[in-house]
Structure formats: C-alpha cells, structure tokens
N, C-alpha and C positions, 0 to 999 in steps of 0.2 A: 295539789298539795294538801296534806292533812296533818294537823297538829294533834299529837297523841292525846294530850290533856293539858289543862291549864297549869298543873303543877309539875309536869315533865316537859322540859324545854327541848323536845325533839320533834322535828318536822320530817315527814316522809313525802316524797314527791315523785311524780312520773311525768316525763316530757317526751313529746314526739314532734319532729319537724321534718320538712322536706325542702331540699335546696335544688336548684337547677344551675348547671354550668354548661358552657358551650366550648366548642373548639375555637382556637384563635384563627385569624384570617389565613395565616400561612398554612396551618394544618388543613383547613378546608380546601384551599387551592391545590395542595399537594396530594390530598386523598379525596378525590371527588366522590368516591363511593363509600367513604367512612361515615359513621354516625356523626351528626352535627351537635346533638344535645344529649346530656346525661343527667340523671336525677340521683339524688342522695337522700336516703331515708335514715333518720337518726332516732334511736330509742334510748332513753336514759331513765334509770331507776336510782333514786338517791335519797340520802338522809342528811340532816343537818342538826347540829346541837350547839347551843349557845347559852352560857350562864356566866355572869360576872365578866371577868377578863379573858375568858377562854371561849373560843369558837372553833368548831370542827365541821367539815362537810366531806362526804364521800359519795361515790356513785358507781354504778355499773353501766356500761354503754355497749350498744351494738350499732354498727353502721353498715348499711347495705347500699352499694352503688350499682346502678344499672350499667355503668361503664367507668372503669378506673381511668382517670386522666393522668397521663404520664409525660414528663418532660423528656425530650430527646436531645441530649446535650450536643450531639454531633452536628446538628443543623439548627438548633435553637427553636424547635417547634414542639407542639404537644400532640399527642395522639390518644385515642380512646382504645383501651386494650381488653375490654370485656368486663363482665359483671364481677364484683368482688364483695367480700365480707370481712369486716374487722370487728373485734370486740376486746374489751379490757376494762380497766377501772381507773378512777381518779380519786385523789384525796388532797385536802388542803386544811391547814390549821393556823391559828394565830393565837398569840398569848401576849397580853399586856403586863409586863413585869411591874411597872409603876407608871406614874404619870409622864415619865420621860422616855422610857425604853419599851419597845415592843419587838416581838419576834414573829416571823411568819415563814411558812414553808408549804410546798405543794409538789405533787408528782402526778404524772399521767403515764400509765403503763398499757400499751397495746399487747395483749397476750397472744394474739394470733391475727394474721391478715393474709388472705389468700384469694385466688381467683376461683369463683364458683364454677362447677362443672368440669374441672380439670382432673385427669387421671393419667399418670400420677399427679399429685397436687402441685400446682405452681403457686409460689408465694409472691405477694406484692413486695417489690424491692425499692431501694433508694428512699426509704422513709424510716426515721428513727422510731423505735418501739418504746424507748424510755426517755422522758423529758422531765426534769426536776428543777426546782428553784428554791431558794431560801434567802432570808435576809434579816438584818437587825437594823432598827430605826431609832434614832435619837431625835426627840422633838422638844424644842424650846428651852434648851439648857444654855443660859446666858446668851441668848440670841443665836445659838447654833442649831441647825437642823442637818442631820447627816444620816446616810444609809449606806450599808455595806451589803451588796447583792451578789449572790452566787447562782450560776446557772450551769446545768449539766445536761448533756445529750449523750446517751449510751451509743456504743458501736452498733452498726446495723448492716444488714445484708445488702449487697449491690447487684445480686443476681437471683432471679426467681427460682432457679433450679439448683444452684450450688451455694450452700450456706457458708462455705469457707471463704468466699469472696466478700469481704466486709470493709466498710468504712470505719475509721477510728472515731471514737467519741471526742467530746471536749468538756473541759471544766474551766470556767472563766469567772473571775471576781471583778466587780466594778465598784467604785467608791464615788459617792456624791456628797458634797458638803456645801451648805449655804449659811452665810453669816449675815444677820440683819445688822446693818450699820446705822440705820435710822428708820423712821416711819416710812420713808419713801425710797430707800435704796438697799439692795442686797448684793453681797459679793458671792459669786458662785465658783466652785471648783469641782470638776469632774475628772476622775481618773478611770479610763477604760482599760480593761485587762491589767489590773493592778499588779499582778505577779509576773507580767510579761511572758505569759504562757505561749508556747508554740503549738498551734493547732490549725486544722483545716475547717474553714467555714462551711464549704460544700465539697462533696466528692461524688464522682461518677465513674462508671465502668463501661468503656467502649473501645472499639478498635481505632488505632491511630498509628502514624509513622513518626519516628524520632527525627528523621530527615526526609527530604523529598525522594531520595533514592532507596531508603530502607524499606524492608518488608513490613507491612502492617501487622501489628500484634495487638491483642487485647490487654489493656492495662487500666489501672485506677488513675484518674486525673483529679487533682485537688486544687481548690482555691484557698490560699493561705488566709488565716484570720489576721486582723490588725495587731501589731505589737502594742505595748503600753502607749497610751495617748493621754495627754493632759489638755483640758480645756478650762480656761479662766474667763469669767465674764461678769457683767454687772446687770442687775435687773432694776430698772427705774420705774416707779409708779407715780405718774403725774398727780394723781389724786391722793396718794398716800393710803395707808391702811386705816380701816375703821373697825 
C-alpha cells in the first residue's frame, strides 16, 4: 500500500493471495480419477479515500482458478470442471451525516467469468455477477439503535453455453432495532424481509421428472426465500455497560 502524500488522503494498494480448496468426500469417491485439489490466485488493485465524514474504496480484481468447483444439485456433490478466469470491480462508500445517522453502500460486479481454453467459449454459470448492499444506521438517539439494510443480487445465467437460461435476482430489505432500557438490558426487534418480497434464495438448472412416470426434462429448480419474519428478544449484560 502506498499513501500518495500527507496532504492527499488517498491510498493505492496491490494485493495478491492464493487459496486452496478440495473436493468433498462424496465427490472424491464418485470420481476417483478427478482432481482432488484446486488453487485460486487472486489479484487486486485498489484505491481508498477518507476525509472527515466521507470514505470511499474501489478496486479491480482478477481471479484465476486451476479448477472451478461447481455444486451438482442433482446429487448434492461438488466437482472440479476445469480452469477458469473471472474479473471485475468493487466499490464501497460510507457517509456520516451527523453524530446520529450514517449511510453506507457497496457493490461487487463480475464483468466476465469463463473457462479458460474453451472454444467456443464456455462461461461459468450458477453464480451472480452483481451483488450490492446499502443501509442507513441510527445510533444513540434516546437509547435507540436501528439499521435499515438493503441487499441486491442480479439475475444470472444457469447454463454455461445458453445465456437465455437465467436465474431471477432478488431485492430484500431487513430492519433491526435495539432499545436500551437500562445499563444492563436491551430490547431487540428484527424484521427480516420487511416488504414480504417473494423471491428465490437459490436456483439451479438440471434435468428432473415432475412425477415418477413422466419424461425427464430440463428445468429451473428454485428454493423460495423466507417471507417476512419478526424476532423479538432481550440482551442482558450481567456486568452492565461501562
């Protein structure tokens, strides 16, 4: 990391990392000849800026995998499907409006993700390319602490060769409120999926039968997300706040 100057609050950074992931036990047993271990190389070039109540950070990234690990929903296993490359950008920002209210937001955008060495090109599927979040936080107003959080996942392809087969995205809002009743007890309220949005948490594309006697066909299978949910609780600190 390099700070441009003492008078300019900008820092430029470069990061590199390598990760190792393995096949699960079922994948190894089912595919005795398949690779057991894959590596992931991660390159990131970023910049950050902070002055007063404003902070901002952004970066460009490139991810090279020696073998893309893919979940197989039909039998619940994982398999390694060949070397892949992904690249894109990230950005996040925060703004403190006053001593009580602050805003924050972030986005990760994968601009391309594909298997290396394929012709015609085969793209990595079943992974969203756009993930974003945002929120507003209230801190310490008459003993109240609250946050309103938004999360977004863009629609994404479910087939590496056919871009028209896609999973729908989702937009969900969550609310959390804490009221300090005394130095040693808080009342908590959490509302998940505040607007009761209908959405799918996960989606997969594979062949299945509607009934045991029906012909198998390829279709999208989805796991519904939870409807609006309310949780109320108490937090008790035996030692109290200091």
